[in-house]
LUMDO-24750 format. One line per 2 residues: number of its first residue (from 1); their letters; for each residue x negated, y, z of C-alpha. Coordinates in nm, 2 decimals. Each point is the difference from the previous one (the first is absolute). Layout:
BEGIN
NUM> a> X/Y/Z | ...
***
This chain:
BEGIN
1> xx> 0.00/0.00/0.00 | -0.13/0.34/-0.09
3> xx> -0.05/0.26/0.28 | 0.12/0.36/-0.05
5> xx> -0.28/0.21/-0.14 | -0.19/0.21/0.25
7> xx> 0.06/0.37/-0.01 | -0.08/0.30/0.22
9> xx> 0.35/0.12/0.07 | 0.15/-0.07/0.34
11> xx> 0.28/-0.26/0.04 | 0.29/0.25/0.07
13> xx> 0.24/-0.15/-0.26 | 0.22/-0.24/0.21
15> xx> 0.12/-0.16/-0.33 | -0.34/-0.13/-0.08
17> xx> 0.00/-0.38/0.00 | -0.24/-0.14/0.26
19> xx> -0.25/-0.23/-0.16 | -0.25/-0.04/0.28
21> xx> 0.07/-0.05/0.37 | -0.29/0.05/0.24
23> xx> -0.03/-0.13/0.36 | -0.24/0.13/0.26
25> xx> -0.07/-0.19/0.32 | -0.17/0.23/0.25
27> xx> -0.15/-0.25/0.25 | -0.22/0.07/0.30
29> xx> -0.32/-0.10/-0.19 | 0.08/0.03/-0.37
31> xx> 0.23/0.17/-0.25 | 0.13/-0.26/-0.25
33> xx> 0.16/0.10/-0.33 | 0.20/-0.21/-0.25
35> xx> 0.20/0.09/-0.32 | 0.26/-0.20/-0.18
37> xx> 0.21/0.06/-0.32 | 0.38/-0.02/-0.02
39> xx> -0.01/-0.38/-0.03 | -0.20/-0.03/0.32
41> xx> -0.33/-0.09/-0.17 | -0.31/0.10/0.19
43> xx> -0.20/0.26/-0.19 | -0.28/0.09/0.24
45> xx> -0.12/-0.01/0.36 | -0.27/0.19/0.18
47> xx> -0.09/0.09/0.35 | -0.19/0.26/0.21
49> xx> -0.09/0.06/0.36 | 0.25/0.16/0.23
51> xx> -0.17/0.33/0.09 | 0.13/0.35/0.09
53> xx> 0.15/0.23/-0.11 | 0.21/-0.30/-0.10
55> xx> 0.19/0.17/-0.28 | -0.33/0.08/-0.18
57> xx> -0.11/-0.36/0.00 | 0.34/-0.12/-0.11
59> xx> -0.04/0.25/-0.29 | -0.34/-0.15/-0.08
61> xx> 0.13/-0.35/0.00 | 0.29/0.09/-0.23
63> xx> -0.21/0.21/-0.23 | -0.25/-0.28/-0.08
65> xx> -0.31/0.05/-0.21 | -0.05/0.06/-0.37
67> xx> 0.25/-0.18/-0.22 | 0.17/-0.18/0.29
69> xx> 0.38/0.02/0.00 | 0.12/0.28/0.23
71> xx> 0.34/0.16/0.09 | -0.16/0.34/0.04
73> xx> -0.03/0.23/-0.30 | -0.35/0.04/-0.14
75> xx> -0.02/0.37/0.11 | 0.06/-0.10/0.37
77> xx> -0.20/-0.33/0.02 | -0.33/0.17/0.09
79> xx> 0.16/0.25/0.23 | 0.06/-0.07/0.37
81> xx> 0.32/0.12/0.16 | -0.03/0.37/0.10
83> xx> 0.23/0.21/0.21 | 0.24/-0.29/0.03
85> xx> 0.07/-0.01/-0.38 | 0.08/-0.35/-0.11
87> xx> -0.15/-0.14/-0.32 | 0.21/0.00/-0.31
89> xx> 0.11/-0.34/-0.12 | 0.01/-0.11/-0.36
91> xx> 0.34/-0.04/-0.17 | 0.12/-0.36/0.05
93> xx> -0.20/-0.07/0.31 | 0.13/-0.02/0.36
95> xx> -0.19/-0.07/0.33 | 0.13/-0.18/0.31
97> xx> -0.18/-0.04/0.33 | -0.02/-0.25/0.29
99> xx> -0.24/-0.06/0.28 | -0.11/0.20/0.31
101> xx> -0.06/0.32/-0.19 | 0.32/0.00/-0.22
103> xx> 0.16/0.29/0.19 | -0.29/0.22/-0.07
105> xx> 0.02/-0.02/-0.38 | 0.26/0.26/-0.10
107> xx> -0.02/-0.03/-0.38 | 0.13/-0.35/-0.03
109> xx> 0.35/-0.08/-0.12 | 0.08/-0.25/0.28
111> xx> -0.13/-0.19/0.30 | 0.06/-0.34/0.15
113> xx> -0.12/-0.21/0.30 | -0.30/-0.23/-0.02
115> xx> 0.23/-0.29/0.08 | 0.22/0.05/-0.30
117> xx> -0.30/0.09/-0.22 | -0.19/-0.33/0.07
119> xx> 0.32/-0.20/-0.04 | 0.07/0.16/-0.35
121> xx> -0.37/-0.05/-0.10 | 0.00/-0.37/0.09
123> xx> 0.35/-0.08/-0.13 | -0.06/0.17/-0.34
125> xx> -0.32/-0.19/-0.06 | 0.10/-0.35/0.13
127> xx> 0.37/0.00/-0.07 | 0.05/-0.24/0.29
129> xx> 0.34/-0.18/0.02 | -0.01/-0.11/0.36
131> xx> -0.03/0.17/0.34 | -0.36/0.08/0.09
133> xx> -0.22/0.19/0.24 | -0.25/0.27/-0.09
135> xx> -0.30/0.07/0.22 | -0.18/0.33/-0.07
137> xx> -0.31/0.07/0.20 | -0.08/0.37/-0.03
139> xx> -0.28/0.22/0.12 | 0.18/0.10/0.33
141> xx> 0.31/-0.22/0.01 | 0.13/-0.34/-0.09
143> xx> 0.35/-0.07/-0.15 | 0.20/-0.33/-0.01
145> xx> 0.30/0.03/-0.23 | 0.27/-0.26/-0.04
147> xx> 0.16/0.04/-0.34 | 0.24/-0.16/-0.25
149> xx> -0.01/0.04/-0.38 | 0.23/0.30/0.04
151> xx> -0.09/0.18/0.32 | -0.20/0.04/0.32
153> xx> 0.17/-0.19/0.29 | -0.22/0.10/0.29
155> xx> -0.36/0.11/0.08 | -0.25/0.05/0.28
157> xx> -0.28/0.26/0.01 | -0.30/0.01/0.23
159> xx> -0.09/0.36/0.04 | -0.09/0.01/0.37
161> xx> -0.33/-0.18/-0.01 | -0.27/-0.05/-0.26
163> xx> -0.02/-0.38/0.07 | 0.09/-0.19/-0.32
165> xx> -0.07/0.29/-0.23 | -0.27/0.11/-0.24
167> xx> -0.13/0.24/0.27 | -0.06/-0.30/0.23
169> xx> -0.21/-0.18/-0.26 | -0.19/0.32/-0.08
171> xx> -0.08/0.08/0.36 | -0.13/-0.35/0.08
173> xx> -0.20/-0.01/-0.33 | -0.16/0.32/0.13
175> xx> -0.08/-0.16/0.33 | -0.16/-0.29/-0.18
177> xx> -0.19/0.23/-0.24 | 0.13/-0.19/-0.30
179> xx> 0.13/0.17/-0.32 | 0.37/-0.06/-0.05
181> xx> -0.06/-0.17/-0.34 | -0.22/-0.26/0.16
183> xx> 0.25/-0.12/0.26 | 0.19/-0.27/-0.20
185> xx> -0.33/-0.16/-0.12 | -0.14/-0.01/0.35
187> xx> 0.33/-0.14/0.15 | -0.01/-0.28/-0.25
189> xx> -0.33/-0.11/0.16 | 0.13/-0.04/0.35
191> xx> -0.06/-0.33/0.18 | 0.21/0.05/0.31
193> xx> 0.36/0.10/0.08 | -0.01/0.29/0.24
195> xx> 0.29/0.21/0.15 | -0.01/0.36/0.08
197> xx> 0.22/0.04/0.31 | 0.01/0.38/0.02
199> xx> 0.31/0.15/-0.16 | -0.13/0.36/-0.01
201> xx> -0.25/0.10/-0.27 | -0.23/0.17/0.26
203> xx> 0.00/-0.31/0.23 | -0.05/-0.23/-0.30
205> xx> -0.31/0.20/-0.10 | -0.14/-0.04/0.35
207> xx> 0.08/-0.37/-0.01 | -0.19/-0.04/-0.33
209> xx> -0.30/0.18/0.14 | 0.00/-0.23/0.30
211> xx> 0.01/-0.31/-0.22 | -0.28/0.14/-0.22
213> xx> -0.21/0.04/0.32 | 0.07/-0.36/0.08
215> xx> -0.15/-0.10/-0.33 | 0.32/-0.07/-0.20
217> xx> -0.03/0.00/-0.38 | 0.13/0.30/-0.19
219> xx> 0.17/-0.24/-0.24 | 0.21/-0.15/0.28
221> xx> 0.10/0.34/0.14 | 0.11/0.12/-0.34
223> xx> 0.22/-0.31/-0.05 | 0.14/0.06/0.35
225> xx> 0.08/0.36/-0.10 | 0.20/-0.12/-0.30
227> xx> 0.18/-0.26/0.22 | 0.08/0.27/0.25
229> xx> 0.16/0.22/-0.28 | 0.22/-0.30/-0.10
231> xx> 0.11/-0.06/0.36 | 0.09/0.36/0.07
233> xx> 0.21/0.03/-0.32 | 0.19/-0.32/0.06
235> xx> 0.08/0.12/0.36 | 0.20/0.29/-0.14
237> xx> 0.30/-0.21/-0.10 | 0.12/-0.35/-0.09
239> xx> -0.05/-0.11/-0.37 | 0.28/-0.23/-0.12
241> xx> -0.03/0.00/-0.38 | -0.17/-0.26/-0.22
243> xx> -0.19/0.26/-0.20 | -0.25/0.25/0.14
245> xx> -0.13/0.28/-0.23 | -0.29/0.22/0.09
247> xx> -0.05/0.36/-0.12 | -0.23/0.29/0.08
249> xx> -0.37/0.07/-0.03 | -0.12/-0.20/0.30
251> xx> 0.14/-0.32/-0.14 | -0.16/0.08/-0.34
253> xx> -0.35/0.05/0.14 | 0.00/-0.27/0.27
255> xx> 0.10/-0.31/-0.18 | -0.08/-0.22/0.31
257> xx> 0.32/0.12/0.16 | 0.24/-0.18/-0.22
259> xx> -0.11/-0.35/0.08 | -0.01/0.09/0.37
261> xx> 0.36/0.11/-0.02 | 0.10/-0.31/-0.20
263> xx> -0.15/-0.24/0.26 | 0.24/0.14/0.26
265> xx> 0.31/-0.13/-0.19 | 0.12/-0.34/-0.13
267> xx> 0.12/0.00/-0.36 | 0.00/0.37/-0.05
269> xx> -0.10/0.14/-0.35 | -0.24/0.29/0.03
271> xx> -0.05/0.25/-0.28 | -0.21/0.31/-0.05
273> xx> 0.21/0.25/-0.19 | -0.15/0.12/-0.33
275> xx> -0.16/0.34/0.03 | 0.03/-0.05/0.38
277> xx> -0.17/0.32/0.09 | 0.23/0.20/-0.22
279> xx> 0.33/-0.16/0.11 | 0.11/0.31/0.19
281> xx> -0.08/0.24/-0.28 | 0.16/-0.23/-0.26
283> xx> 0.31/-0.02/0.22 | 0.02/0.38/0.02
285> xx> -0.01/0.01/-0.38 | 0.27/-0.27/-0.03
287> xx> 0.22/0.19/0.24 | -0.03/0.30/-0.23
289> xx> 0.09/-0.22/-0.30 | 0.30/-0.14/0.18
291> xx> 0.12/0.35/0.09 | 0.06/0.08/-0.37
293> xx> 0.29/-0.13/-0.21 | -0.02/-0.11/-0.36
295> xx> 0.05/0.35/-0.14 | -0.33/0.11/0.17
297> xx> 0.18/0.21/0.27 | -0.02/-0.06/0.37
299> xx> 0.28/-0.23/0.13 | 0.14/0.27/0.23
301> x> 0.07/0.24/-0.29
***
């Protein structure tokens, strides 16, 4: 399908048919961006760090580089927001936001919760026909979402403690002085099953230091760290579906987690969602697509 040609005039004509829907997921660690066409086909993804002022870094992520697809007109792509002036969007492009920072991006056409965004991103890609559970481990929270093919039924979020989140992994990696990208490889070389008893990230760090002083292998401690993440997430709520889907960047980068989750269940199918790190952004774009009717106008008009 051809995309509407880029021009430098702002998208002020409400009759313009929307051809590209953009989703922005403003997480605690990264800004994820995804774009789809009217048929829901993924056009592009990219990501950047969550830095402040937030709106400037969202602008950079949407603007892209060089010939990359962007919803922002060419004249505004290189300009950072000044005096609160939002960037001008190309005709036929709309932007929708989710994540922690969604309320601080005032130039988007709509917002939605992270729960709904991850559900839409997973369901659109996998087209599941049975009830299932989504586990999303984020930078500062973890979500467990029970869903059907048509809706979210219930969910639980851990936002009171870093245990079971990306921040927990990052903090203990720092204590162990191991680069994050090396953690899965080292965990695979463990030769002992250890358990970290401390629930709190701070106390877990102290426990890790104590075990190191006692001569414990780093590989065993890293494997214990991953087992602790699984334990904390599964303590959030009961999981009673036969299918378990994982989304989010932590699951994408730490592949050792999936088999650790799987071993806690009997006869449960485990799946890593396609484009797992971008499920939230993709879900925001899908929400925008769903908001429009066949004539290209928003459903509420």
